[in-house]
C-alpha positions as CSV (number, residue, x, y, z in Angstrom):
1,M,0.0,0.0,0.0
2,I,1.2,3.5,-0.8
3,N,0.5,6.2,1.8
4,F,0.0,9.8,1.1
5,S,0.5,12.5,3.7
6,K,-2.2,15.1,4.2
7,S,0.0,17.7,2.6
8,A,0.6,15.5,-0.4
9,I,-3.1,14.9,-0.9
10,K,-3.8,18.6,-0.5
11,E,-1.2,19.4,-3.1
12,L,-2.6,16.8,-5.5
13,Q,-6.1,18.3,-5.1
14,R,-4.7,21.8,-5.6
15,W,-3.2,20.5,-8.9
16,Q,-6.5,19.1,-9.9
17,R,-8.2,22.4,-9.4
18,A,-5.5,24.5,-11.1
19,R,-5.0,22.5,-14.3
20,E,-7.0,23.3,-17.4
21,E,-7.0,19.6,-18.3
22,E,-8.8,17.4,-15.8
23,F,-7.2,14.4,-14.4
24,S,-8.4,11.8,-11.9
25,E,-5.4,9.6,-11.6
26,V,-1.7,9.8,-10.6
27,R,0.5,7.3,-12.4
28,L,3.6,6.3,-10.3
29,A,6.3,4.2,-11.9
30,V,9.9,3.2,-11.2
31,E,12.2,4.0,-14.1
32,S,15.9,3.6,-14.8
33,G,18.1,6.7,-14.4
34,G,18.3,9.7,-12.1
35,C,21.2,10.5,-9.8
36,L,21.3,6.9,-8.7
37,D,20.1,3.7,-10.4
38,L,16.3,4.3,-10.4
39,H,13.9,7.2,-10.1
40,Y,10.2,7.7,-9.6
41,D,8.1,8.9,-12.5
42,F,5.1,10.7,-11.2
43,A,2.5,11.9,-13.7
44,F,-1.1,13.1,-13.8
45,T,-3.5,11.4,-16.2
46,S,-7.1,10.8,-17.0
47,E,-6.5,7.7,-19.2
48,G,-7.6,5.1,-16.6
49,A,-5.6,2.0,-15.6
50,A,-4.0,-0.1,-18.2
51,D,-4.2,-3.9,-18.1
52,D,-0.8,-4.2,-16.4
53,E,-1.6,-1.6,-13.7
54,L,-3.1,-1.6,-10.2
55,S,-5.3,1.2,-9.0
56,Y,-5.8,2.5,-5.4
57,P,-7.9,5.3,-4.0
58,V,-5.9,8.3,-2.7
59,A,-8.7,10.7,-1.9
60,D,-12.1,11.7,-3.2
61,S,-12.0,11.6,-7.0
62,L,-8.3,10.7,-7.1
63,M,-6.7,7.3,-7.8
64,I,-3.0,6.2,-8.0
65,L,-2.0,3.8,-10.8
66,I,1.1,1.6,-10.5
67,K,2.5,-1.1,-12.8
68,V,2.2,-4.6,-11.4
69,K,6.0,-5.0,-11.9
70,D,6.7,-1.9,-9.8
71,A,4.5,-2.9,-6.9
72,P,7.2,-4.7,-4.8
73,Y,9.5,-1.6,-5.0
74,L,6.6,0.7,-3.9
75,E,5.3,-1.4,-1.0
76,N,4.8,0.9,2.1
77,L,6.0,3.9,0.2
78,K,5.1,7.2,1.8
79,I,4.6,10.3,-0.4
80,D,4.8,13.7,1.3
81,F,4.8,17.2,0.0
82,S,6.9,19.9,1.6
83,E,8.0,23.4,0.8
84,D,11.4,24.9,1.5
85,L,13.5,27.8,0.2
86,M,13.9,26.0,-3.1
87,G,10.1,25.6,-3.5
88,G,7.7,22.8,-3.1
89,A,8.3,19.1,-4.0
90,F,6.9,15.7,-3.5
91,R,9.2,13.6,-1.2
92,F,9.3,9.8,-1.4
93,I,10.1,7.9,1.8
94,N,10.6,4.2,0.8
95,P,11.7,1.5,3.3
96,N,12.6,-0.8,0.4
97,V,15.6,1.1,-0.9
98,A,19.3,0.9,0.0
99,E,20.1,4.5,-0.7
100,T,18.2,7.7,-1.6
101,C,19.5,10.8,-3.3
102,G,19.0,14.1,-1.4
103,C,16.1,15.0,-3.7
104,S,14.4,11.8,-2.7
105,Q,13.5,11.2,-6.3
106,S,16.3,8.8,-7.1
107,F,17.3,5.6,-5.3
108,T,19.1,2.2,-5.4
109,L,17.8,-1.1,-4.3
110,P,19.6,-3.4,-1.8
111,A,22.0,-5.9,-3.4
112,Q,20.5,-9.3,-3.7
């Protein structure tokens, strides 16, 4: 299960209201690249879940979509939103990773 903090939900809902194009889902994927081996790809969509995706409710009228293959990497992931002197950003707190970049967007997995 992926957990969103209240501030992350509030920011997603703000995005929903502010965008000209409506969306009702957030697609979260694990992709190669970034500062370390892997990074999170976080995008807003209204396409609905593909056959190889799982969907979970986040808040009223908002769902998260994740690929089945990414589910083990995202188990117990917490998504927060915080603002600092550099601006606001989503922060990913993932207990499954070995190392996380300072931006929290890029990570490595434990050696197997």
